[in-house]
C-alpha positions as CSV (number, residue, x, y, z in Angstrom):
1,M,18.1,35.4,-43.6
2,T,14.3,35.7,-43.1
3,A,14.6,31.9,-41.5
4,I,17.6,32.3,-40.0
5,G,16.2,35.3,-37.5
6,G,13.6,33.5,-37.2
7,L,14.7,30.7,-35.5
8,G,17.7,32.7,-34.1
9,H,15.3,33.8,-31.5
10,T,12.6,30.9,-31.1
11,I,15.6,27.8,-30.5
12,P,16.2,29.3,-27.5
13,Y,12.8,28.3,-26.1
14,L,14.2,24.7,-26.7
15,I,15.8,25.4,-23.2
16,S,13.3,24.5,-20.1
17,E,13.9,27.4,-18.4
18,F,11.5,30.2,-19.5
19,W,14.0,33.1,-18.3
20,I,17.0,31.5,-19.1
21,A,15.4,31.5,-22.8
22,T,14.4,34.8,-22.9
23,S,17.4,36.3,-21.7
24,I,19.0,34.5,-24.7
25,A,16.0,35.5,-27.5
26,F,16.8,39.4,-26.3
27,F,20.2,39.3,-26.7
28,V,19.8,37.4,-30.4
29,V,16.9,40.3,-31.1
30,A,19.2,42.8,-29.9
31,V,21.8,42.1,-32.3
32,E,19.3,41.2,-34.8
33,L,18.2,44.5,-34.8
34,C,21.7,46.1,-34.4
35,A,22.8,44.7,-38.1
36,I,19.8,45.7,-39.6
37,A,20.7,49.2,-38.4
38,W,24.2,48.7,-39.7
39,I,23.1,47.2,-43.0
40,Q,21.0,50.1,-43.7
41,S,23.4,52.6,-43.6
42,K,26.1,50.5,-45.0
43,Y,24.8,49.4,-48.0
44,M,21.4,51.8,-48.4
45,E,23.2,54.8,-47.6
46,T,20.9,55.8,-44.4
47,P,22.6,57.9,-41.9
48,L,23.0,54.8,-38.6
49,L,21.2,57.6,-36.7
50,R,18.2,57.5,-38.7
51,A,18.5,53.3,-39.5
52,T,19.1,52.8,-35.8
53,F,15.8,54.8,-35.3
54,Q,13.7,53.3,-37.8
55,V,15.3,49.9,-36.9
56,V,13.9,50.7,-33.2
57,L,10.5,52.1,-33.8
58,G,9.6,49.5,-36.1
59,G,10.7,46.5,-33.7
60,S,8.7,48.2,-30.8
61,L,6.1,47.8,-33.2
62,V,5.8,44.2,-33.8
63,F,6.9,43.6,-30.0
64,A,3.1,46.1,-29.0
65,A,1.8,43.6,-31.8
66,G,3.1,40.5,-30.0
67,V,1.8,41.8,-26.8
68,L,-1.6,42.3,-27.7
69,I,-2.1,39.4,-29.9
70,G,-0.7,37.4,-27.0
71,G,-2.7,38.8,-24.1
72,G,-5.8,38.4,-26.1
C-alpha cells in the first residue's frame, strides 16, 4: 500500500503541464488521507473526528517538511 500511495501522487507529474499534474496529485493525496482516516476509524476504533484530526495534522507536518526541504 505504501508503494501504491507513493505512486498515486507522483505519477501525475508525468503530465508535462505542472499545474494540472499538481491539481491531480492534490486530489489523490486528499483521497489517500480520507482513506487513512476511515481505516483508522473503522479498524482501530478511533473516533472519526479524532482520526481525521490526526491525519490532517500528520499530513500538514509532512507538507511543511517538504516545503522546508524543497526550499533549501
